[in-house]
N, C-alpha and C positions, 0 to 999 in steps of 0.2 A: 395298641402297637400298630404303627403304620406298615403298609405292605412293602415288601422288598420287590423292586421293579427290575425284572430280568429280561434281557434280550437274548433269545435263542436263535442261533444262526446255523443252518444245516442244509445239505442237499435234501432232496425231497423223496427220492426213490429208495427201494430196498429197506434194509434194516434201519437206516437212519430216519427214514420217513415214519417207520413204525415206532421208533423211539420217541419222535415228536408227539405222536398220538398218545403214547403212554404218559408223557408229561402233561399234555393237555387234559387228560382224564384223571390224573392221579394227584396233582398238587393240591395243597390246602389253599383255596382261593381267598380265604380270609387273611392269609399271611404273604401270599406271593401273587404278583401280577405279571403275567408273561406276555411278551410280544415276540412273534415268530417271523423270521425272514427265511423264506423257503427258496432254495436255489436249484438250478439245473432243470432237467426234464421232469415233468410232473409237478412243477412248482405251483401252477395255478390250481390244480386239483387238490393238492395237499392244503394250500392256503384256504380254499373254500371249505374243506373239512374242518379245519381248525377254527375258522370264523364261525361256522355253524355251532361249534362248541362254546362260543362266547368269547373267544380271544381275538386280539388284533393280529392279523397275519398278512404278510406281504409276499408277493411272488415276483422274483427277479430271475432273469435268465443268466446262466453261467455254465460254460462247458465243464462238466463234472470231472473230466480227466486231463484234458489238454490245456496248456497255457495259451490264453488269447489276450495279448496286451490291451486291446481296445475294450473288450467286454469286462475283463478282470478289473481294469482301472475304473470302469463305470461302477462296478459293484463296490469297490473300495470307497469311491467318492460318495456314493449314496449311503453306505454304512457310516462313513465319517460324519456326514450331516445328521443322520438319524440319531446316532449316539449322543451327539452334543445337543440336539434339539430336545430330545425326550428325557435327557438327564437320568439315564438308567443307573441303578445301584450296582449292576453286575452285567457282564456279557458272558454268556456260555456258548462257545462255538464248537461244532462237531465235525469230525472228518478232517483229513489232512489238508486239502486245498482250501476249503471254507475256513478251516481253523487258522491257516496262515493269513488269509485275506482279512478276516475279522480282527485279528490281532494287530495287523498293520493299521487298519482303520481306526483302532482305538488309541493309537499313539498320541500322547499329549492330552487325552481327554480327562485323565484322572480316574477313569472307570476301570476297576480291576477286571481281568479277563481270565476265566477258567476254560480249559481246553480238554475235550474228550476226543482222542484220536480214533477210537473204535477200530483199532488195528492200524498200527503205524504203517506209513507208506514204504518203509524199508524192510518189508517182510520177506520171507522165503520165496524163492521162485522168480526174483527180479534179477536183471543183470547187475553185476557188481558196480558198474559206474553209476547206475541210477541209485543204488543203495547208498553210495558215498555222497551223492549230491543231496538226496532227501534227508539223510542223517545230518549233514552239515546244516541244512536249513532248519531242521528241527532243533538242533543244538542252539543256534542263534536265537530262535523264537523263544525257546524255553528259558534262556538266560536273561533276555531283555524285555520280553513282551508278555509274560505269563505269570499269573498269581498262583495258579494251581493246575496240575495235570491230573485229570480223573481217568484212570484206566479201568477197563471192565474185568481185568483179571490181574493177579500178581505176576503171571507169566509175561504179560504185555509190559509191565513195569520193569521186569528183569531185563527184557530185550532192549528196552530204551536205555537202561543204564549200561548195557554192554556196548552200546554205540555212543556213550558219553552224553546222552540227552538228559539234562536236568540233574539236580541233586536229590538225594533221598527224601529230604523234607518237602520237596516240591510236589511229590506224588501222593495220591491216595487212591485206593481201589474201591469202586462201587460195583459189585457184581450185578449183572442183569438179572431180572426176575420175571416170573410168569404169573399170570392171573389164574390161580388154581381153579376158580369156578368154571372157567372154560374147559377144563380138563377133568371135571368131575361129573359132567352130564354123560351118562352112559348111553351107548347105541348098541344095536345088535351087530356083533362083528361079522356074522355071515351076510347080513344085508349090506354092510359097508364093503365087504369084499366084492359082492356082486356089482356095487356101484363103481368099483375100480376095474371091473372087467376080469376079476379073479374068481376061480371056482370057490363056491361057498365053503367047501370042506378043506381047502388047501391051507397048509402052513405058509405064511407070507413073511418075507424078509424085505424091509423097506428102507428108503433114504429120502430125505427132504433137502432141497437146495438147488442152486443154479447149476446147470450143466456147464461148468466152467473149469478152468485149469485149477483154481483153488480147491474146488470140491472134489476133483479127481474122479469123475464118473467112470472113466475107463477101467479104473481099478475095481469099481463096484461090479461092472460087467464081468470082469475076469473072476471075481469072487463068486458071482452067480454061477459061472460055468463050473468052477471047482465044486461048489456045493451040489450042483445039479448032477454031477457024476455019481455021487453017493446017495443023494436024496432027490430022485427025478420028479417026485410029486410036488416039491416045494415051488412056490412062485416068488417073483421078485418085482418090486414096484419102486420106481423113482418118481417123486412128486416135485415138479419144477421144470423150468425151461432154461434155455441157454445156448451159447454158440457151439457147444460140443454135442448137441443132440444128434445131428446127422452122423457124426463119427461114432457115437456110442451105439446107435442103432445098427450101423454097419458092422461093428465089432460083435454085437450080439448075434448077427446072422452068421458071421465067420466062425463063431464059437458054438453055433448050434443051439442057442438058448432063446432065440427070438420068440418062440411060442410061450415061454414061461416068464419072460422079462417084459414088463409093461412100463412104458414111458407115458405118464398120464397128464403131464403138463401142469399148469397152475391150477390149484383147487381152492374152492371158496371156503371149505370147512376142514382145515388140516387137523384140528383136534379129533374130529370124528374119523377121518381117514387113518389116523395113527392107531385107533382102536381095532382096525382090521389087521394090524401087524402082530407078529409073534416075536420078531427081533428087529431092532433098529441098528443100522450100520452107518458109520461116518468114515469116509475114506479121505478126508481133507488132507491137503498138504500143509496148510497153515490156517489157524483160527486164533482170534483173540479170546473170545468166550462165546460159545455157540448157543444161540437161542433155540435152534432146532433140537439140539441135544437136551436142553432143559425141558422143552415141550414133550419130547419122547419120555423122559424120566417122569414128568408129571402124569403121563398116561400109564405109568407103571410098566414101562417096557425095558427089558434088559438090552444093553447096547454093546456092540463091538465097534471099537473106534481106533483111529490113529492116536498114538500117544503123543499129544501136544500139551505144552504147559497149561494153557487155559482149560483144556478138556479135563486134565487130571485134577484140577481144582474142584470139579463137579462130580466126575465119575470115579469111583473107587475101584481099582482093579481087583477082580476076584470077588467083589461084593455086590456092586450094582451093574457090573458088566466086565468086559475085558479090554485092555489096552495093548496095542501092538505098534511096533515101529511103522512109519509111513511106508506104504507099498509092501508090507509083509502079507502077501496074498495067501500064502499057505497057512500062516498062523491065524489070520482073520477068518478064513473059511473053516478051519478046524474049530474055532470058537463058536462060529455060527452053528455048525453041525452039533456041537456039544449042547448048546442051548435048545436047539430044535428037538433033540432026542431025550431031553431030561426035563420033564414038566415041573418037577419040584425045584430044580435049579432055576428054571425060568421064573417061577412064581416068587422064589426068595429074592432073586436079583431085582425083579420088578418092584417088589415091596420096598426094598432098600432104596431103590432109585426114587420112588415117590416120597419116601420119608426124608431123603436128603433135600429134595426141593421144598417140602413143607417147612423144614427147619431153617434153611439157609438161603433159598433163592426165590422168594415170593416177590411179586410186583410191589406190594406195600412196603416191604423191607427196602427194596431198591429205591423207591421214591423218598422214603424217610431219610435214608443215608445220603442221598443226593441233596436233599433240602438242608441237611445239617452242614454239608460242605458249603452251600450258599451262605448260610447264616454265619459260618466261621469266617469266610472270606470277607464279608461285609461287616464283620465284627458285631454281629447280633447273636446273643446266646441261644 
């Protein structure tokens, strides 16, 4: 059987860059030949990584957020020529802006395009006028330019349908997955706490993500203050960087928790860092389907999280953790305290979380489900 030749188009940073690495490492090379076009900041670095893995990878500059008629037109033209020259069987494009550009470039080529939004551009927290514009563009592209839309959660699909994007048969969900081997190597929790600047004997509540509006770190600081009032020996860790770091640190000072709240920045070994935690907290305002949550669950951590559609598909309320409305600070802090003070509850929830990942959210399952979509679209069984 000949290989299916797929062009993968994506920005290069953050979760999408990670997703490209997963594809590069996980696909069956005897059946699929991937070519990567890496866009925006970090394109050259990601292309070098993918090339070192034995794939063809190109690095092109594109502003990841803003519309730039000159550079965007350049990317469209280059994709237009590449798609026709290389005669791909399929184009898979990732992210809202890259997704639209690649679909435009493929017009008239006869090559089917599948699109993974990885969180639609008309999510919560955006001005209404922007939501209306982006939803309109997505509706047009879905109707005329797309063979299949691959969402990372059923909740993402439901949101799209609420805005009139696509028809039910256009969608399929392929949940993200984690490599369990990375979360099965045990470390000494006390040593890892010390590496994070936390007392070895302390109970630790943690979060992983960008210090951004989406991840809502100010809510995490306020939860830390509420928990600190009743459990002053507990410590709190945020792993990640972002534009709200200064504001988050200032709020910690104002609330008197700067000595127990640690902003540790980007870390090289998050699976090891997670093993220093007793409770994982997600205060996000919106998520499609959180990789950070899956990683925490793979480590056997009970989680207290915002109740968002994608999150609820992985985390079972009352069994692997607790779900609360966004910004329910009192409820979330009470759940954190409940877990910290009940070791058996924490153990049971952590075991359920790990079991959920093992059953439904492994990297191997994700890759196989995605490759089945590819085979279906190009009509190979």
